[in-house]
N, C-alpha and C positions, 0 to 999 in steps of 0.2 A: 641249356642250364644244367649244371652238375646235379646228380641225383641227391646228394646230401643237402644242397641248397634248396632244391625243390621240396624235399621232405620238411625242412625247417620252415619254409614259407607256408606250406600246407598246414603244418602243425600250428603255426602262429595264427593263421586265418581261422582255423577250426576252434582253437582254444579261446581266441578272442570272442567269437560269437557265443560259444557255450558259457563263457564267464559272464557275459551280459545277461543271457537268458536265465541263468540260475542265480543271479545276484539279488540280494536284498538291501545292500548298502550302496549309496551313491558313488563312493570312492572305488568300490569293486567294479561297478558298471563302467565308470570312467576309465579304469585300468584296462578293462576288456575292449572298450572302443579304441583306445590308443594302440593296443596290441594288434587289433584288427587293421587299423589304418597303416601302421608301420609295415605289417607283413605284406600288404598288397602293393606297396610302392615299387618293390623290385619287379613285380609281375607287369606293372604298367610300363616300366622303363626297360623291359626285356628287348624291345626293338631298338636298335641303334639308329634312332631317327630324331630330328629336332621336334617333331610333333609329339612323339612319345614323352620326351623330356618336358615339353610344355604341359602336356596332360598331367604328368605326375606332379609338377609344380603347382598347378591349379588345384589338383585334388588335395595335395598336402596342405596348402594354405587355407582352403575352405574347411577341410575337416578339422584342422588345428584350431581355427576360429570357433567352430561349433563346439569342440571339446572344451575350450576355455569358457565359453558361455555356459555349458553344462556344469562345469566345476564351480563357476561363480554363482549360478542359480541354486545349486545344491548347498553350497556354503551359506548363502543368504537364508535359505529355508531352515538350515540347521541352527543358524544364529537366532532366528525368530521363534522357532518352534521347539528347538532342542532335540530334533530327531533327524537321523541320517537315513531313515527308512524310505525306500523308493515310493511305497504306497502312501506315505504320509506327507505329500507335497501340499501342505495346507496354505502356505503363503501365496497370496494372489500374484504378486510381482514375480516371485520365483517360478510360478506355474507358467506365466506368459513368456518369460525368458527361456524356460525349458522347452516349451512348444516351438519357439523360434529356432532354438539350437537343433532340435531333432528334425524340424522341417528342413534346415540347411543340410543336415546329415543325409537325409534320404533324397534330397533334390527336388522337393515340391516347391511350387511358386509361393512367394516371390523370390525365394532363394534358390532358383533353379539354374541360374546362369552358368554354373560350372559343368553340369551334367552332359549337355550335348557336345561341348568341346572336349571333355575328358574321354567320352566314348568314341568320338571321331579320331582321336589320337591313339586309341588302343586297338588291340587285335579283337577279333570276334569272340574268342574265348574269354578275354578279359572283360569285354562288355557284358558277357553273360554273367560273370561274377559280380560286376558292379550293379546290375539291374536285379539280381536275385539274392545271392548270399549276403552281400554287403548291406542289404536293407533289412535283414532279419533282426539284427540287434536294435537299431533305432525303432523299428515298428513294435518290437517287444516292449521297449520302454514306454512308448506311447500307449500301448495297451494297458500297461501297469498303472499309469497315471491318468487313465481315461476318466475316472470318477471325479477328478479335480479339474479337468479341462473345461473351458468355457465354450459352449456350443457355438456362440456367435463367431469366435475366432476360428475354430476349426471349419465352420461352414464357409467363412470367407476364404480361407486358404484352399479349401476344396474346390469351390467355384472358380477361383482364380487359376488353379492348377489345370482344371478341365479346359478353361478358355485358352491358356497359354499352350497346353499340350496339343490341342486341336489346331490352333492358329500357327504354332511353330512348325508342325509337321506338314502343313498344307502344301508347301512348295519344295519339299526336300526330295532330292534325287539320291542322296547318300543313305543307305539302309541303316547305318549305325546311328546317324542323327535322327532319322525317322523313328527308330525304336526308342531313342532317348525321349523324344516328345511323347511317344506312346506311353512310356513309363510314367512321365509326369502326369498325363491325363488319368491313368489308372490310379496313381497315388491320390489324385483329387477325389475320385470316387471313394477311396478308403478314408480320407480325412473328413469327408462330410458326415460320416456316421460313427467316427471313432469315439465321440463323446456321448452319442445317443445309444448305439448298440455296438459295443466293441467286437462282439463275436462275428457279426456280419462283416465288419471291416476286415477282420482277420481272414475270414473266408474269402473275401474279394482278392486280397493280396496273394493268398496261397494259390488260388485258381489262376491268377495272372502269371505267377511264377511257373506253375506246371504247364502252362500253355507256351510261355516264351522260351522255356528251356529247350524243348525239341526244335523250336523255330530257329534259335541261334545255332544249335548244333547242326541242323540241316544246311544253314547258310555256310557254316564252317566247312562242311564236306564238299560244297560246290564252290567255295572261295568267292562267293558273290558279295560284293560290297556296295554296288550301285544298282539302280534299276535296270540299266543297260545290260550289266552282266547277268542279272537275274532273268532277263528275257530269253537267255540262251539255254536255260535249264531243260526245256522241253526236248531239246535235241538228243540228250543223253539219258536223262532220268525223268521220264514222264510221271512216274509214281511219286517221286519227291516233289514235283511241281504241284500235283494235285493236293498233297498233304500241306504244302506251304499255303496254297489258296484257302484250304479249310481252316488252317491255323489263323490266317489273317482275318477271315470272317468271324472266327470265334473270338478273337481279340476285339473285333469291332462290336461284339455283343449282339449278333444276329441270332434269333431263335431258329432251330431248336438246339444250337450248339451250346457248349458248356459256358462260354463267356457271357451268355445271356442271363444265366442264373444269378450271379451276385448283383448285377445291375437291377434286375427285377426285385430282388430282396431289398436293395437299398432304396429304390423308389417307393416300394410298398411301405417300408419303415418310416420314411420321411412323411408320407401322406398320413400315416397313423399318428405321427407327432404333430399333425396340423401344419406341416411345412409344404403344402401343395405347390405354392409358387416356386419355392426352391427346387422341388422335384421337377417341375415343368422346365425351369431354367436349365437344370442339368441335362435333361433329355434333349433340349434344343442345342445346347453347346456341344453335346456329344456328336451331333451331325457333322461338326468340323473334323473330328477324328475319323468318323465313318467315311468321309470323302477320300482321304488319302489311303485308307485301307481298301476301299472299293477301286480306287485308281490302280493300286498295285495288283489287286486281284484281276482286274480287267486286262492289265498289261500281260499278266501271265496267261490268261485265257486266250487273248488275241494272237499269241504266238504258238498256239497248239496246232498239232497236225490236223489238216493238211496245209495250213498256212505256214509259210517259211519266214523265219526271222531275217531281218536285214543286218543284225548285229554280228560282228565276228565273235566266234567262241573264244573266250579268254582262258579257259581251263580245261583240264582233262581229269577225270576221276581215276585215282589209283586203286589198287586192289583192296587195301585196308579201308579206304573210304567207302568202297562199295559194301564191304561187310558192315561198317558203321551205319550206313544208310538202311540196310536191311534190318538192323536192330532198332533204329530210331522210328521207322514207319509204324510198327505196331504200338509203340509207346505213344507216339503222337496221336494215332487214331483213338487210343484209350482216353487220352486227355480231352480230345474233342467231343467224344460221344458219351461222356459221363451222364449228362442230362437226359438224352434220349433213352439211355439204358435204364435210368431210374424211373422214367415215365412208362416204360413198357410193363 
């Protein structure tokens, strides 16, 4: 990609997100979302492959539909209340439509159908952008309208997302699809408390982003896209393999790793709001996600020395990739060990 084109795309993605996060007017937020969507389409279609074109088409149609719903809901609210302020979403129908549109934007269930296919047709770097940076703007809007959202709707979306995320990733061998369903499950945990305690929901999604970022970058350095390719990482980079295992366990929410913190806070908050049955259901549904996290971790551990892997090595690290791995390992360790450091 030419440097000028890369600069313009990066500028568009950054400005789009910053416009949404600093907006007070619905039209300004809509403009930022559109700029963000248009800027990332060339990134998805960078690969000259039919799967990339298909992924970009699905992404565009879904995001355009969600943007149209946002525009319709904000216009309806302005017609009924006379206010375009984001925090003044007082019309009940507008609020329901807005939640539906933002749910489609971030890829939470039941509007999750596009996320696994788009991530499978994109590169690992693009999937990192889709699961982290592209979710900042819609999550910010959900945070800003959290006072007007109905807990019953967000709880239903959250529970359904946790179920779909766990069940969908159960049988996946493609790492990008597995991480897509992992993202859906973590969005479910965020949606359950977005109307009850927005700060905890924001903490959950931030911690997930800080854990998934080094995970995707380490996958990029090893060019691993399937479980079979991932099983060969012990041969050349044992340190990277150990970090990948810890990151997977942290995403699974096992104590004392950092990923356990937001889940504990969310369950505690639900119990405090007398939603014990909902908290118990979420804990049980999260066992589905735990299964494929542990399966991947077991696969990595079972190929460790002195055990020899039967899979052919599909990649070789280059010099700049070795340098990147050396930089990523301390960052990943810091993200994993935040909770134990705080408890010491």
